[in-house]
Backbone as JSON Lines, residues from 0, in Angstrom:
{"i":0,"aa":"M","n":[0.85,-1.19,0.0],"ca":[0.0,0.0,0.0],"c":[0.88,1.24,0.0]}
{"i":1,"aa":"N","n":[0.51,2.22,-0.79],"ca":[1.26,3.47,-0.84],"c":[0.91,4.33,0.35]}
{"i":2,"aa":"P","n":[1.91,5.01,0.91],"ca":[1.6,5.91,2.03],"c":[0.69,7.05,1.55]}
{"i":3,"aa":"G","n":[-0.26,7.4,2.41],"ca":[-1.17,8.5,2.1],"c":[-2.38,8.08,1.27]}
{"i":4,"aa":"H","n":[-2.49,6.79,0.96],"ca":[-3.64,6.31,0.2],"c":[-4.55,5.51,1.11]}
{"i":5,"aa":"S","n":[-5.84,5.54,0.81],"ca":[-6.8,4.8,1.62],"c":[-6.75,3.32,1.25]}
{"i":6,"aa":"D","n":[-7.24,2.5,2.14],"ca":[-7.27,1.06,1.89],"c":[-8.3,0.69,0.85]}
{"i":7,"aa":"G","n":[-9.41,1.42,0.78],"ca":[-10.55,0.99,-0.01],"c":[-10.48,1.29,-1.49]}
{"i":8,"aa":"I","n":[-10.0,2.45,-1.88],"ca":[-10.05,2.86,-3.28],"c":[-8.63,3.2,-3.72]}
{"i":9,"aa":"A","n":[-8.11,2.43,-4.67],"ca":[-6.75,2.64,-5.14],"c":[-6.61,4.03,-5.74]}
{"i":10,"aa":"G","n":[-5.5,4.7,-5.4],"ca":[-5.23,6.01,-5.97],"c":[-6.01,7.14,-5.32]}
{"i":11,"aa":"T","n":[-6.67,6.89,-4.21],"ca":[-7.46,7.91,-3.54],"c":[-6.88,8.16,-2.16]}
{"i":12,"aa":"T","n":[-6.58,9.41,-1.89],"ca":[-6.07,9.75,-0.56],"c":[-7.24,9.88,0.39]}
{"i":13,"aa":"P","n":[-6.97,9.78,1.69],"ca":[-8.07,9.97,2.65],"c":[-8.75,11.34,2.5]}
{"i":14,"aa":"E","n":[-7.97,12.34,2.15],"ca":[-8.54,13.68,1.97],"c":[-9.47,13.71,0.75]}
{"i":15,"aa":"D","n":[-9.06,13.06,-0.36],"ca":[-9.91,12.99,-1.55],"c":[-11.21,12.24,-1.24]}
{"i":16,"aa":"L","n":[-11.07,11.17,-0.48],"ca":[-12.25,10.38,-0.12],"c":[-13.21,11.21,0.73]}
{"i":17,"aa":"K","n":[-12.66,11.94,1.71],"ca":[-13.49,12.79,2.56],"c":[-14.19,13.86,1.71]}
{"i":18,"aa":"N","n":[-13.46,14.47,0.78],"ca":[-14.06,15.49,-0.09],"c":[-15.18,14.89,-0.94]}
{"i":19,"aa":"S","n":[-14.94,13.68,-1.46],"ca":[-15.97,13.02,-2.27],"c":[-17.21,12.72,-1.44]}
{"i":20,"aa":"I","n":[-17.02,12.27,-0.21],"ca":[-18.16,11.98,0.66],"c":[-18.93,13.25,0.98]}
{"i":21,"aa":"D","n":[-18.2,14.33,1.27],"ca":[-18.86,15.61,1.54],"c":[-19.67,16.07,0.32]}
{"i":22,"aa":"T","n":[-19.09,15.9,-0.87],"ca":[-19.78,16.28,-2.09],"c":[-21.05,15.44,-2.28]}
{"i":23,"aa":"L","n":[-20.92,14.13,-2.04],"ca":[-22.09,13.25,-2.16],"c":[-23.19,13.64,-1.18]}
{"i":24,"aa":"L","n":[-22.83,13.99,0.03],"ca":[-23.83,14.41,1.02],"c":[-24.53,15.69,0.58]}
{"i":25,"aa":"E","n":[-23.79,16.62,0.0],"ca":[-24.4,17.85,-0.5],"c":[-25.34,17.56,-1.67]}
{"i":26,"aa":"I","n":[-24.89,16.68,-2.57],"ca":[-25.73,16.3,-3.71],"c":[-26.99,15.61,-3.21]}
{"i":27,"aa":"N","n":[-26.85,14.73,-2.24],"ca":[-28.0,14.02,-1.68],"c":[-29.01,15.0,-1.08]}
{"i":28,"aa":"A","n":[-28.52,16.01,-0.38],"ca":[-29.42,17.01,0.21],"c":[-30.19,17.76,-0.88]}
{"i":29,"aa":"A","n":[-29.51,18.07,-1.97],"ca":[-30.17,18.77,-3.07],"c":[-31.19,17.86,-3.76]}
{"i":30,"aa":"I","n":[-30.83,16.61,-3.95],"ca":[-31.71,15.65,-4.63],"c":[-32.97,15.4,-3.81]}
{"i":31,"aa":"A","n":[-32.85,15.37,-2.51],"ca":[-34.0,15.09,-1.64],"c":[-35.13,16.09,-1.83]}
{"i":32,"aa":"R","n":[-34.81,17.3,-2.28],"ca":[-35.83,18.33,-2.49],"c":[-36.48,18.25,-3.87]}
{"i":33,"aa":"M","n":[-36.0,17.35,-4.73],"ca":[-36.5,17.25,-6.1],"c":[-37.64,16.25,-6.21]}
{"i":34,"aa":"D","n":[-38.37,16.36,-7.3],"ca":[-39.44,15.42,-7.61],"c":[-38.84,14.02,-7.76]}
{"i":35,"aa":"S","n":[-39.52,13.02,-7.24],"ca":[-38.99,11.66,-7.24],"c":[-38.77,11.1,-8.64]}
{"i":36,"aa":"S","n":[-39.51,11.6,-9.62],"ca":[-39.38,11.06,-10.97],"c":[-38.07,11.45,-11.64]}
{"i":37,"aa":"I","n":[-37.37,12.47,-11.13],"ca":[-36.11,12.89,-11.76],"c":[-34.9,12.69,-10.86]}
{"i":38,"aa":"R","n":[-35.09,12.16,-9.69],"ca":[-33.98,12.06,-8.74],"c":[-32.81,11.22,-9.25]}
{"i":39,"aa":"T","n":[-33.07,10.09,-9.84],"ca":[-31.99,9.22,-10.28],"c":[-31.14,9.9,-11.35]}
{"i":40,"aa":"R","n":[-31.79,10.46,-12.37],"ca":[-31.04,11.15,-13.43],"c":[-30.3,12.36,-12.87]}
{"i":41,"aa":"A","n":[-30.94,13.11,-12.0],"ca":[-30.3,14.29,-11.43],"c":[-29.09,13.9,-10.59]}
{"i":42,"aa":"F","n":[-29.21,12.83,-9.82],"ca":[-28.09,12.36,-9.0],"c":[-26.92,11.97,-9.9]}
{"i":43,"aa":"D","n":[-27.2,11.19,-10.94],"ca":[-26.15,10.77,-11.86],"c":[-25.47,11.98,-12.5]}
{"i":44,"aa":"L","n":[-26.26,12.94,-12.92],"ca":[-25.72,14.12,-13.57],"c":[-24.87,14.93,-12.61]}
{"i":45,"aa":"L","n":[-25.38,15.2,-11.42],"ca":[-24.63,16.0,-10.45],"c":[-23.35,15.29,-10.01]}
{"i":46,"aa":"C","n":[-23.41,14.01,-9.81],"ca":[-22.2,13.26,-9.44],"c":[-21.17,13.32,-10.56]}
{"i":47,"aa":"S","n":[-21.64,13.18,-11.79],"ca":[-20.69,13.21,-12.91],"c":[-20.03,14.58,-13.05]}
{"i":48,"aa":"L","n":[-20.71,15.62,-12.64],"ca":[-20.15,16.96,-12.75],"c":[-19.22,17.33,-11.59]}
{"i":49,"aa":"H","n":[-19.44,16.74,-10.42],"ca":[-18.74,17.2,-9.23],"c":[-17.82,16.18,-8.57]}
{"i":50,"aa":"L","n":[-17.65,15.01,-9.15],"ca":[-16.77,14.01,-8.56],"c":[-15.64,13.65,-9.53]}
{"i":51,"aa":"P","n":[-14.52,13.11,-9.03],"ca":[-13.42,12.73,-9.91],"c":[-13.87,11.74,-10.98]}
{"i":52,"aa":"G","n":[-13.24,11.82,-12.15],"ca":[-13.61,10.95,-13.27],"c":[-14.87,11.4,-13.96]}
{"i":53,"aa":"R","n":[-15.22,12.68,-13.79],"ca":[-16.51,13.17,-14.26],"c":[-16.67,13.1,-15.77]}
{"i":54,"aa":"E","n":[-15.59,13.18,-16.54],"ca":[-15.74,13.13,-17.99],"c":[-16.32,11.79,-18.42]}
{"i":55,"aa":"R","n":[-15.79,10.71,-17.85],"ca":[-16.28,9.38,-18.18],"c":[-17.72,9.22,-17.71]}
{"i":56,"aa":"C","n":[-18.0,9.64,-16.49],"ca":[-19.36,9.51,-15.94],"c":[-20.35,10.35,-16.72]}
{"i":57,"aa":"L","n":[-19.97,11.57,-17.09],"ca":[-20.88,12.44,-17.83],"c":[-21.22,11.82,-19.17]}
{"i":58,"aa":"R","n":[-20.23,11.22,-19.83],"ca":[-20.48,10.57,-21.11],"c":[-21.48,9.43,-20.93]}
{"i":59,"aa":"E","n":[-21.32,8.64,-19.84],"ca":[-22.23,7.54,-19.58],"c":[-23.65,8.04,-19.31]}
{"i":60,"aa":"V","n":[-23.77,9.15,-18.59],"ca":[-25.09,9.69,-18.27],"c":[-25.77,10.25,-19.51]}
{"i":61,"aa":"T","n":[-25.04,11.01,-20.31],"ca":[-25.66,11.63,-21.48],"c":[-25.91,10.62,-22.59]}
{"i":62,"aa":"D","n":[-25.13,9.54,-22.64],"ca":[-25.33,8.51,-23.66],"c":[-26.31,7.44,-23.22]}
{"i":63,"aa":"A","n":[-26.8,7.52,-22.0],"ca":[-27.72,6.5,-21.49],"c":[-29.01,6.54,-22.3]}
{"i":64,"aa":"P","n":[-29.61,5.37,-22.53],"ca":[-30.85,5.35,-23.3],"c":[-31.98,6.07,-22.57]}
{"i":65,"aa":"R","n":[-32.75,6.81,-23.3],"ca":[-33.89,7.52,-22.74],"c":[-35.16,6.72,-23.03]}
{"i":66,"aa":"P","n":[-36.16,6.81,-22.17],"ca":[-37.38,6.07,-22.43],"c":[-38.06,6.57,-23.7]}
{"i":67,"aa":"S","n":[-38.6,5.65,-24.45],"ca":[-39.29,6.03,-25.68],"c":[-40.66,6.6,-25.32]}
{"i":68,"aa":"P","n":[-41.27,7.36,-26.24],"ca":[-42.6,7.9,-25.95],"c":[-43.62,6.81,-25.62]}
{"i":69,"aa":"A","n":[-43.41,5.61,-26.17],"ca":[-44.34,4.52,-25.88],"c":[-44.26,4.1,-24.42]}
{"i":70,"aa":"Q","n":[-43.15,4.4,-23.76],"ca":[-43.0,4.03,-22.36],"c":[-43.51,5.11,-21.42]}
{"i":71,"aa":"D","n":[-43.93,6.24,-21.96],"ca":[-44.46,7.32,-21.14],"c":[-45.93,7.03,-20.82]}
{"i":72,"aa":"P","n":[-46.26,6.85,-19.54],"ca":[-47.64,6.49,-19.19],"c":[-48.64,7.64,-19.3]}
{"i":73,"aa":"T","n":[-48.18,8.87,-19.37],"ca":[-49.07,10.03,-19.29],"c":[-50.16,10.05,-20.35]}
{"i":74,"aa":"P","n":[-49.87,9.84,-21.65],"ca":[-50.96,9.9,-22.64],"c":[-52.04,8.84,-22.39]}
{"i":75,"aa":"F","n":[-51.62,7.64,-22.04],"ca":[-52.6,6.58,-21.78],"c":[-53.44,6.92,-20.56]}
{"i":76,"aa":"V","n":[-52.77,7.35,-19.48],"ca":[-53.49,7.67,-18.24],"c":[-54.42,8.86,-18.46]}
{"i":77,"aa":"D","n":[-53.97,9.87,-19.19],"ca":[-54.83,11.02,-19.48],"c":[-56.08,10.61,-20.25]}
{"i":78,"aa":"R","n":[-55.94,9.64,-21.14],"ca":[-57.08,9.18,-21.93],"c":[-58.15,8.51,-21.08]}
{"i":79,"aa":"Y","n":[-57.72,7.76,-20.06],"ca":[-58.66,6.97,-19.25],"c":[-58.82,7.47,-17.82]}
{"i":80,"aa":"R","n":[-58.2,8.57,-17.47],"ca":[-58.25,9.08,-16.09],"c":[-59.69,9.26,-15.63]}
{"i":81,"aa":"S","n":[-59.92,8.99,-14.34],"ca":[-61.25,9.08,-13.77],"c":[-61.23,10.04,-12.58]}
{"i":82,"aa":"A","n":[-62.4,10.53,-12.23],"ca":[-62.53,11.35,-11.02],"c":[-62.56,10.47,-9.78]}
{"i":83,"aa":"V","n":[-62.72,9.17,-9.98],"ca":[-62.77,8.2,-8.88],"c":[-61.37,7.61,-8.68]}
{"i":84,"aa":"P","n":[-60.74,7.87,-7.54],"ca":[-59.37,7.39,-7.33],"c":[-59.19,5.88,-7.52]}
{"i":85,"aa":"A","n":[-60.16,5.08,-7.1],"ca":[-60.04,3.63,-7.25],"c":[-59.98,3.23,-8.73]}
{"i":86,"aa":"E","n":[-60.73,3.93,-9.57],"ca":[-60.68,3.65,-11.01],"c":[-59.3,3.97,-11.58]}
{"i":87,"aa":"N","n":[-58.65,4.98,-11.02],"ca":[-57.32,5.34,-11.49],"c":[-56.29,4.24,-11.21]}
{"i":88,"aa":"V","n":[-56.49,3.48,-10.14],"ca":[-55.61,2.34,-9.89],"c":[-55.71,1.37,-11.06]}
{"i":89,"aa":"Y","n":[-56.92,1.13,-11.54],"ca":[-57.12,0.23,-12.67],"c":[-56.44,0.77,-13.92]}
{"i":90,"aa":"V","n":[-56.5,2.08,-14.12],"ca":[-55.87,2.69,-15.28],"c":[-54.35,2.49,-15.23]}
{"i":91,"aa":"L","n":[-53.76,2.69,-14.06],"ca":[-52.31,2.51,-13.91],"c":[-51.91,1.06,-14.13]}
{"i":92,"aa":"V","n":[-52.69,0.14,-13.6],"ca":[-52.41,-1.28,-13.8],"c":[-52.56,-1.64,-15.28]}
{"i":93,"aa":"A","n":[-53.57,-1.07,-15.92],"ca":[-53.78,-1.34,-17.35],"c":[-52.59,-0.88,-18.17]}
{"i":94,"aa":"W","n":[-52.03,0.29,-17.84],"ca":[-50.87,0.76,-18.57],"c":[-49.69,-0.19,-18.37]}
{"i":95,"aa":"A","n":[-49.47,-0.64,-17.13],"ca":[-48.38,-1.59,-16.87],"c":[-48.6,-2.88,-17.64]}
{"i":96,"aa":"F","n":[-49.84,-3.33,-17.68],"ca":[-50.19,-4.55,-18.42],"c":[-49.93,-4.35,-19.91]}
{"i":97,"aa":"L","n":[-50.25,-3.17,-20.41],"ca":[-50.01,-2.85,-21.81],"c":[-48.51,-2.89,-22.12]}
{"i":98,"aa":"Q","n":[-47.7,-2.37,-21.22],"ca":[-46.26,-2.29,-21.44],"c":[-45.54,-3.62,-21.25]}
{"i":99,"aa":"H","n":[-45.96,-4.38,-20.24],"ca":[-45.17,-5.53,-19.82],"c":[-45.89,-6.86,-19.9]}
{"i":100,"aa":"G","n":[-47.13,-6.87,-20.33],"ca":[-47.88,-8.12,-20.36],"c":[-48.23,-8.57,-18.96]}
{"i":101,"aa":"H","n":[-48.39,-9.86,-18.78],"ca":[-48.74,-10.4,-17.46],"c":[-47.54,-10.26,-16.54]}
{"i":102,"aa":"T","n":[-47.55,-9.24,-15.74],"ca":[-46.41,-8.96,-14.88],"c":[-46.91,-8.67,-13.47]}
{"i":103,"aa":"S","n":[-46.01,-8.77,-12.54],"ca":[-46.37,-8.45,-11.16],"c":[-46.14,-6.97,-10.91]}
{"i":104,"aa":"L","n":[-46.95,-6.4,-10.03],"ca":[-46.83,-5.0,-9.66],"c":[-46.81,-4.87,-8.14]}
{"i":105,"aa":"S","n":[-45.91,-4.07,-7.65],"ca":[-45.88,-3.8,-6.22],"c":[-46.66,-2.51,-5.96]}
{"i":106,"aa":"L","n":[-47.03,-2.3,-4.72],"ca":[-47.72,-1.05,-4.36],"c":[-46.82,0.16,-4.65]}
{"i":107,"aa":"R","n":[-45.54,-0.03,-4.42],"ca":[-44.59,1.06,-4.67],"c":[-44.62,1.46,-6.15]}
{"i":108,"aa":"Q","n":[-44.64,0.48,-7.05],"ca":[-44.69,0.79,-8.48],"c":[-45.97,1.54,-8.84]}
{"i":109,"aa":"I","n":[-47.07,1.13,-8.27],"ca":[-48.34,1.8,-8.54],"c":[-48.3,3.24,-8.03]}
{"i":110,"aa":"R","n":[-47.77,3.42,-6.84],"ca":[-47.68,4.78,-6.29],"c":[-46.73,5.65,-7.13]}
{"i":111,"aa":"E","n":[-45.62,5.08,-7.59],"ca":[-44.69,5.84,-8.43],"c":[-45.36,6.25,-9.75]}
{"i":112,"aa":"L","n":[-46.1,5.33,-10.35],"ca":[-46.83,5.67,-11.58],"c":[-47.82,6.8,-11.31]}
{"i":113,"aa":"A","n":[-48.49,6.75,-10.17],"ca":[-49.46,7.8,-9.82],"c":[-48.76,9.15,-9.69]}
{"i":114,"aa":"I","n":[-47.58,9.16,-9.1],"ca":[-46.83,10.41,-8.95],"c":[-46.36,10.91,-10.3]}
{"i":115,"aa":"I","n":[-45.82,10.03,-11.12],"ca":[-45.31,10.42,-12.44],"c":[-46.41,11.03,-13.29]}
{"i":116,"aa":"T","n":[-47.61,10.45,-13.21],"ca":[-48.71,10.9,-14.06],"c":[-49.63,11.9,-13.37]}
{"i":117,"aa":"A","n":[-49.31,12.28,-12.14],"ca":[-50.13,13.21,-11.36],"c":[-51.57,12.72,-11.27]}
{"i":118,"aa":"T","n":[-51.72,11.46,-10.92],"ca":[-53.03,10.82,-10.84],"c":[-53.38,10.55,-9.38]}
{"i":119,"aa":"S","n":[-54.59,10.89,-8.99],"ca":[-55.0,10.62,-7.61],"c":[-55.43,9.16,-7.49]}
{"i":120,"aa":"I","n":[-54.94,8.51,-6.45],"ca":[-55.31,7.13,-6.14],"c":[-55.68,7.06,-4.67]}
{"i":121,"aa":"P","n":[-56.36,6.01,-4.25],"ca":[-56.71,5.9,-2.84],"c":[-55.47,5.74,-1.96]}
{"i":122,"aa":"K","n":[-55.63,6.05,-0.72],"ca":[-54.52,5.91,0.23],"c":[-54.08,4.45,0.32]}
{"i":123,"aa":"R","n":[-55.0,3.52,0.15],"ca":[-54.7,2.09,0.23],"c":[-55.06,1.4,-1.1]}
{"i":124,"aa":"P","n":[-54.22,1.56,-2.13],"ca":[-54.54,0.9,-3.4],"c":[-54.56,-0.63,-3.28]}
{"i":125,"aa":"D","n":[-53.9,-1.15,-2.26],"ca":[-53.93,-2.6,-2.06],"c":[-55.35,-3.07,-1.75]}
{"i":126,"aa":"N","n":[-56.12,-2.28,-1.01],"ca":[-57.51,-2.65,-0.75],"c":[-58.35,-2.57,-2.02]}
{"i":127,"aa":"T","n":[-58.05,-1.59,-2.86],"ca":[-58.76,-1.49,-4.15],"c":[-58.55,-2.77,-4.94]}
{"i":128,"aa":"M","n":[-57.32,-3.24,-5.0],"ca":[-57.02,-4.44,-5.78],"c":[-57.53,-5.71,-5.08]}
{"i":129,"aa":"R","n":[-57.47,-5.71,-3.78],"ca":[-57.92,-6.89,-3.02],"c":[-59.4,-7.17,-3.26]}
{"i":130,"aa":"Y","n":[-60.21,-6.12,-3.33],"ca":[-61.66,-6.29,-3.45],"c":[-62.19,-6.08,-4.87]}
{"i":131,"aa":"A","n":[-61.28,-5.88,-5.84],"ca":[-61.72,-5.67,-7.23],"c":[-62.27,-6.96,-7.81]}
{"i":132,"aa":"R","n":[-63.47,-6.86,-8.34],"ca":[-64.13,-8.04,-8.91],"c":[-64.83,-7.65,-10.2]}
{"i":133,"aa":"H","n":[-64.94,-8.63,-11.07],"ca":[-65.78,-8.49,-12.25],"c":[-66.78,-9.63,-12.14]}
{"i":134,"aa":"G","n":[-68.01,-9.28,-11.8],"ca":[-68.98,-10.31,-11.43],"c":[-68.53,-10.91,-10.1]}
{"i":135,"aa":"S","n":[-68.35,-12.2,-10.06],"ca":[-67.89,-12.84,-8.82],"c":[-66.4,-13.19,-8.89]}
{"i":136,"aa":"H","n":[-65.74,-12.81,-9.99],"ca":[-64.35,-13.19,-10.2],"c":[-63.39,-12.08,-9.77]}
{"i":137,"aa":"P","n":[-62.38,-12.41,-8.96],"ca":[-61.39,-11.4,-8.57],"c":[-60.53,-11.0,-9.77]}
{"i":138,"aa":"L","n":[-60.16,-9.72,-9.82],"ca":[-59.32,-9.22,-10.91],"c":[-57.83,-9.38,-10.62]}
{"i":139,"aa":"F","n":[-57.49,-9.43,-9.33],"ca":[-56.09,-9.52,-8.93],"c":[-55.9,-10.65,-7.93]}
{"i":140,"aa":"E","n":[-54.66,-11.13,-7.9],"ca":[-54.27,-12.04,-6.83],"c":[-52.93,-11.56,-6.28]}
{"i":141,"aa":"R","n":[-52.73,-11.8,-5.01],"ca":[-51.49,-11.37,-4.38],"c":[-50.6,-12.59,-4.2]}
{"i":142,"aa":"S","n":[-49.35,-12.42,-4.59],"ca":[-48.39,-13.51,-4.48],"c":[-47.03,-12.93,-4.13]}
{"i":143,"aa":"A","n":[-46.47,-13.39,-3.04],"ca":[-45.12,-12.96,-2.59],"c":[-45.01,-11.44,-2.5]}
{"i":144,"aa":"G","n":[-46.04,-10.79,-2.0],"ca":[-45.99,-9.35,-1.78],"c":[-46.24,-8.48,-3.0]}
{"i":145,"aa":"V","n":[-46.54,-9.09,-4.14],"ca":[-46.84,-8.33,-5.34],"c":[-48.22,-8.73,-5.85]}
{"i":146,"aa":"W","n":[-48.75,-7.92,-6.74],"ca":[-50.09,-8.15,-7.28],"c":[-49.98,-8.61,-8.72]}
{"i":147,"aa":"L","n":[-50.8,-9.59,-9.08],"ca":[-50.87,-10.12,-10.44],"c":[-52.3,-10.03,-10.93]}
{"i":148,"aa":"L","n":[-52.46,-9.79,-12.23],"ca":[-53.79,-9.85,-12.82],"c":[-54.18,-11.31,-12.99]}
{"i":149,"aa":"T","n":[-55.39,-11.65,-12.6],"ca":[-55.89,-13.0,-12.84],"c":[-56.3,-13.1,-14.32]}
{"i":150,"aa":"I","n":[-56.63,-14.27,-14.76],"ca":[-57.12,-14.45,-16.13],"c":[-58.37,-13.6,-16.35]}
{"i":151,"aa":"H","n":[-59.26,-13.6,-15.35],"ca":[-60.47,-12.77,-15.45],"c":[-60.11,-11.29,-15.48]}
{"i":152,"aa":"G","n":[-59.09,-10.92,-14.71],"ca":[-58.63,-9.53,-14.71],"c":[-58.08,-9.11,-16.05]}
{"i":153,"aa":"Q","n":[-57.3,-9.99,-16.68],"ca":[-56.74,-9.69,-18.0],"c":[-57.87,-9.49,-19.02]}
{"i":154,"aa":"T","n":[-58.85,-10.39,-18.97],"ca":[-59.98,-10.29,-19.9],"c":[-60.76,-8.99,-19.66]}
{"i":155,"aa":"H","n":[-61.02,-8.69,-18.4],"ca":[-61.75,-7.47,-18.06],"c":[-61.0,-6.22,-18.53]}
{"i":156,"aa":"F","n":[-59.68,-6.18,-18.33],"ca":[-58.9,-5.01,-18.72],"c":[-58.83,-4.86,-20.23]}
{"i":157,"aa":"R","n":[-58.8,-5.97,-20.96],"ca":[-58.81,-5.89,-22.42],"c":[-60.14,-5.31,-22.92]}
{"i":158,"aa":"E","n":[-61.24,-5.65,-22.24],"ca":[-62.54,-5.11,-22.63],"c":[-62.69,-3.64,-22.23]}
{"i":159,"aa":"K","n":[-62.24,-3.32,-21.04],"ca":[-62.41,-1.96,-20.5],"c":[-61.47,-0.95,-21.17]}
{"i":160,"aa":"F","n":[-60.27,-1.38,-21.52],"ca":[-59.28,-0.51,-22.15],"c":[-58.93,-1.12,-23.52]}
{"i":161,"aa":"P","n":[-59.71,-0.8,-24.56],"ca":[-59.58,-1.46,-25.85],"c":[-58.21,-1.34,-26.51]}
{"i":162,"aa":"I","n":[-57.39,-0.38,-26.08],"ca":[-56.08,-0.21,-26.68],"c":[-55.16,-1.4,-26.34]}
{"i":163,"aa":"I","n":[-55.51,-2.14,-25.29],"ca":[-54.7,-3.29,-24.88],"c":[-55.0,-4.45,-25.8]}
{"i":164,"aa":"G","n":[-53.94,-4.99,-26.42],"ca":[-54.1,-6.06,-27.4],"c":[-54.32,-7.36,-26.85]}
């Protein structure tokens, strides 16, 4: 080991490491005040600008793939948005189903979609999904902490949201 270098990161002095940590803490404080939908990109950008090796990091951030318009939930949600918050849960699930097919959704993902699209949903969307029925058939089932559309749920969503193939 070279004198004056830290054990953890080769080529980094303890002073450089302390400065980097201080910079990260400042960036984190700034990011905490931002909208959750942009925090990750903003963090990457700020780190690339203010930490060592920033040229390489900045290139990685700016060259990173951006979501295509088809992945933006806003147009779909705007088309089917309801004044009833529980109905909006169905709209968000329908968009996820449209994008990913039969996939599992966590409550966190549903809440994030609601924030991204500025859609009001109930305080407990899990209860909305737990009691959602079409006739006597449940639309969702819970498995390992995530929610899945049942076969009846898939059929119902295809009928209710015709854009879903």
